[in-house]
C-alpha positions as CSV (number, residue, x, y, z in Angstrom):
1,M,-57.0,35.8,84.8
2,S,-59.5,36.8,87.5
3,Q,-60.0,40.4,87.9
4,H,-59.9,39.7,91.5
5,A,-56.2,38.1,90.7
6,S,-54.8,42.2,91.9
7,L,-56.7,42.6,94.6
8,T,-54.0,41.7,98.0
9,L,-55.3,40.4,101.1
10,E,-54.0,43.6,103.2
11,R,-56.9,44.7,100.5
12,W,-59.9,42.3,101.2
13,S,-59.3,42.8,105.4
14,A,-60.4,46.4,105.0
15,F,-64.4,45.2,104.5
16,S,-66.1,43.1,107.2
17,R,-66.7,39.6,107.6
18,D,-70.4,40.5,106.2
19,Q,-69.0,42.6,103.2
20,Q,-66.2,39.7,102.4
21,V,-69.1,36.7,101.9
22,L,-71.2,38.9,100.5
23,M,-69.8,39.8,97.7
24,I,-68.3,35.6,97.9
25,A,-72.8,36.0,96.6
26,N,-72.4,38.5,94.6
27,E,-70.4,36.7,92.6
28,M,-72.1,33.2,93.2
29,N,-75.5,35.4,92.0
30,R,-74.2,36.1,89.0
31,A,-73.4,32.3,87.9
32,G,-75.8,31.0,88.7
33,K,-76.9,33.1,85.7
34,L,-74.9,31.1,83.6
35,F,-75.6,27.3,83.5
36,G,-76.8,27.7,80.0
37,P,-74.9,25.7,77.6
38,G,-73.4,29.0,75.9
39,D,-72.3,30.4,79.2
40,R,-69.8,27.9,80.2
41,E,-66.7,29.9,79.4
42,R,-68.7,33.3,82.3
43,L,-69.5,30.5,84.5
44,R,-66.3,29.0,84.4
45,N,-64.9,32.5,85.0
46,A,-67.2,33.3,87.7
47,Y,-65.9,30.7,89.9
48,E,-62.4,32.1,89.4
49,R,-62.6,34.7,90.9
50,V,-65.6,32.7,93.9
51,L,-62.5,30.5,94.2
52,R,-60.9,33.8,94.2
53,L,-62.0,35.7,96.6
54,A,-63.2,33.1,99.3
55,D,-59.4,32.5,99.3
56,L,-59.0,36.0,100.5
57,T,-61.6,35.1,102.8
58,T,-60.5,32.7,104.4
59,E,-56.6,34.3,104.7
60,A,-58.3,37.0,106.2
61,Q,-60.1,35.5,109.3
62,P,-59.1,35.9,112.2
63,S,-61.8,32.6,113.3
64,R,-60.5,29.1,113.1
65,S,-64.0,28.1,113.0
66,L,-64.4,30.0,109.8
67,R,-61.6,29.3,108.5
68,R,-62.0,25.7,108.3
69,E,-66.2,26.2,107.1
70,L,-64.7,28.5,104.5
71,R,-62.4,26.2,103.4
72,R,-64.6,22.8,103.5
73,W,-66.9,25.2,101.7
74,R,-64.2,26.3,99.0
75,E,-63.5,22.5,98.4
76,L,-67.6,22.5,97.4
77,A,-66.5,25.0,95.6
78,A,-64.2,24.2,93.0
79,G,-65.9,20.8,92.2
80,V,-68.3,22.9,90.6
81,Y,-66.1,24.9,88.5
82,L,-64.5,21.4,87.8
83,E,-68.4,20.1,86.6
84,P,-70.5,22.9,86.7
85,D,-73.3,21.5,88.8
86,E,-76.4,23.8,89.1
87,A,-78.0,22.6,91.7
88,Q,-75.0,21.9,93.4
89,H,-74.4,25.6,92.9
90,R,-77.4,27.0,94.8
91,A,-76.8,24.3,97.5
92,L,-73.5,26.1,98.3
93,F,-75.2,29.3,97.5
94,R,-77.9,29.0,100.4
95,A,-74.6,27.6,102.9
96,L,-72.7,30.4,101.8
97,L,-75.0,32.6,102.5
98,L,-75.8,31.5,105.9
99,L,-72.6,32.2,107.0
100,T,-73.0,35.1,108.6
101,P,-76.7,36.6,110.1
102,V,-76.2,40.3,108.2
103,S,-75.9,37.6,104.8
104,A,-78.3,35.6,106.2
105,K,-81.0,38.2,105.7
106,Q,-79.8,37.7,102.1
107,L,-81.3,34.7,101.6
108,P,-85.6,35.0,100.9
109,L,-84.4,38.4,98.6
110,L,-81.8,35.5,96.2
111,M,-83.0,31.9,97.0
112,A,-87.5,33.0,96.4
113,E,-86.1,33.1,91.9
114,R,-84.3,29.9,91.8
115,Q,-87.1,27.3,93.8
116,P,-88.5,25.6,90.7
């Protein structure tokens, strides 16, 4: 199971919204490097961590609108977990980073290397 399986909602809630989104983004960044044919199991594990953190973040959010957006985002991420697609992963990564002003500042740093 995921290394975040024992992470409690109480512990996760202690992090700010920005920190939560950035920690999900960290896992997405790791996953983005695992689309090679020999990395499928590691990609699957990375996406399990992404989904777990997305679930915790959704549960921790007092904002209904952010919860709704995170649930939509998580549904799309679950699709990539089931059927890995690198282009879809990049689009999801970008959308995640746009969820908060602090994480959006990371776009030029994290997405620049992924441009064709």
